[in-house]
C-alpha positions, 0 to 999 in steps of 0.5 A: 208695493216694493219694486220688482227686482232688476234681473240683468242686475241678479243675473250678473250676481249670481254668475259672479257667485259662480265664476268665484265658485270655479275659480276656487274648484268648489263648483259643483253641478247641483249649483249650476241646476239651482241658479237654472231652476231659480231663473226658470232657464235650462241649465246649459244657459247657466253654462252660456252665462258662465261662459261669458263671465270667464271670458270678461274677467269674471264679469257677465256682460250680456250681449245686448240684442241688436236693434235698428235706430233713427238716422238724422234724415228720418228724425226730419221726416217724422218731424216734417209729417207731425209725428205721422212714422208711416207717411215719413217711412214712404217719403224715405223710401220713395226718394231711395233712402234705406229703410227697414220694414214698417213695423220695425220702423215704428218701434225704432219711433217709439223707442226714440221719441217718448209720448210727450214728444210724439204728442208735440210733434201733433199738436205742438207744446200745448199737447206735449205739457200733458205728459209732464210731471209735477210735483205738489207743493207743501201748503205751508200756513195760511197767508204764507202763499196766494195764487191769483190768475185771470179767467175767462168765463164761458158764459155769454152776458148781457153788457149795456146792450152789448154781448160778452164773456167776462173775466174774473180776477181770483186770489186763493190761499195756497194753504186752505185753498180759499178765496179771498178776493176777486174782481169780475170785468166785463172785458180782459183785466187789466192792472185796476182789475189786479188792485181791486182784487187785491183790496177785496182779498186782504181786507177782512170786515163783514162784508169780505168775510174771514179771509184776508189778511197780509200774504208773504209770498204771490204766485203770478204768471207772466201777465203784464197787468200782475207785474206792472209798477202799480201791483208791484208797489202795492204788494211790496208796500204790504210786505208780500213778495212777488213770485214770477212763475215762467208763462204756460206753467198752470203746474206752478199755480195748481190751487187757483187753476183748480178754482177756475176749472171748478167754477167753468164746469159746476157754475158756467155750464149750468148758465144760459149762453154757455159757450161749450154747450152741444150743438147743432149739425153744422155748429148752430146752438140748440136754443139760438134764442134763449135769453141771456144772463145781464152782467149784475145777475152774473156777478150775484151768482160767481159770488155765491159760487164763491161762498159755496166753495168757501164755506160749504165745498169740501176738498179731497186734498183737505182731507174732506174739509172746507176751505173754511174749515180748515182756515179757522183751524190753522192757528198763523196769525193774521196781518190785517191792514186798515181799509184807509191805509189799504185805499192808498198802497192799492192807487197809482200815484201820479209823479210830481205835485199838482197845483189847486186852481180856479178850476180845480184840478188840472190833470191829463188835460181835465178838470177835478173838483171837489166840495173841500177845495174852496179856499185852496187854490194855489196849493199843492196836492199829490193825486193818486187814481185807480187805473181805467177811473178817470172820472174820480181821483184821490187827493193827499198833502204832499207833506204828510201825506193825509188824504184830503179827499176825493175829486171828481171830473167836471162834467162827471159829477152828480147832481147831489155832487154839484149841490154840494159844491154850491153849498160849499162855495156858499159857506165859505162865502158866509163864514169870509162875511161872518169874520168881517162883520165881527172885525168892523163891529170890534173896530167900532166903538161903542158909548153910552147914552148921556143925559147930562154934560160928561165926558163919553163913556164906552160901553165895552169899558170894564167897571172899577170893582170889576178892573180891580178884582181882574187885577187881583186876580192877574197879580195872584193878589190875595185879599185874605193874606193883606187883611190888617185887623186895626183898619176897621175901627170896632163898633162901641160896646153895648151898655149891659156888656161887661168891659174887660180889665186892662193892665193898668186898672187891675187891683193890685194883690194882697200879701198872705194873711194865713200863717202857713203861707207867711214866709 
């Protein structure tokens, strides 16, 4: 609906028109009455407006209504009393300050202090932010921007005999509101949870669904785990730009904040151990002995909820469509990364190359071993690791960057890994033994057995025919090209065959006898 016109502006325009008519001596009483009827006032009020315009050179300038305004000491008193104007008025009056009546003081406080400032004086900055106005971002296309944040589950679960509240790290696509990836940790998340969530969000396969790829921008809050060097390097290699939002600005990443709020209301509220459940007198829970979920079961329920959010939940700001429908309808291309490359990008690298020694690779006063290290003592390797997962590291060739394999901390290896290490050691020894035996066998010349006095004949000597054939093949010898027709004597012909005449024994030609044939 259009805004109502400004009465003061209309009044000033109408009075200026009457003043112009008066100056040209065309003003009549009927025009004054018409203006009075339009504004719903008495004609004498319009006469006063016109007089005000004459006094101000044709411009109507009504005198504002005088009102009381707060002074600096009054504002300080209201601030000290956390926005309580009544308590501030009583203090000022007790100290002898000239103050108006209490209703006038309240009206002056309401004119000077906005509702947001008054809420901030009562409860702080968080309460003041509820009165801020934030616009809505343009959604663009899928993978244009992702939003990420941590949310603490308002549910108590059992983690190896301890009761804790897990944390969830979400990566949400801003265009479709789809949850591209998440990571769940029993404790407050660190950069390790962020890296795991990035890998889960970027990968697209049968385990991660259709959502993923490489985003152009990633909006994060001021958390240090999002702005650490490892996360910056991982996203930088993927070609994504990090947008660090100011602290405590949930309106800057409204999509992930909507996911955080939705999972609290639609999943956590129905779980046992919900921390915001109604309580009895004294804050006692209604059912203090309710069985709590184990961490594994909690993770399964969260993953089911994420699937429901992406494929079945319709959103109002998506015109009643699910995130999956909006994602599939988006024609924007998806840039993918292979699992092997992503494995390298999302690991933190140790600074300088390390050396493989007899105890494995020494890092942080611990040894890391693997079956593929046998025979590589003295070689240099680059070490990459997932933060807070010191039991396993990944080793790479420092020259080519090729992934050599994983290594496990000594003492943390499983029974299967220990057996694999022993089998690899035996294989390496067997390989050396076989190679030595073969060399020794080739070094000792073997001779053929003899029954008559003759020089010894090596068994590995090549026969004469085979040697000639081998030399001919090496020299490009072609028997057909070197054949001599007179080299082999032909056999005597059989008596029954007629021998061909030779030129010496052939009869001489007779002269012609026919008359026509004579010259």
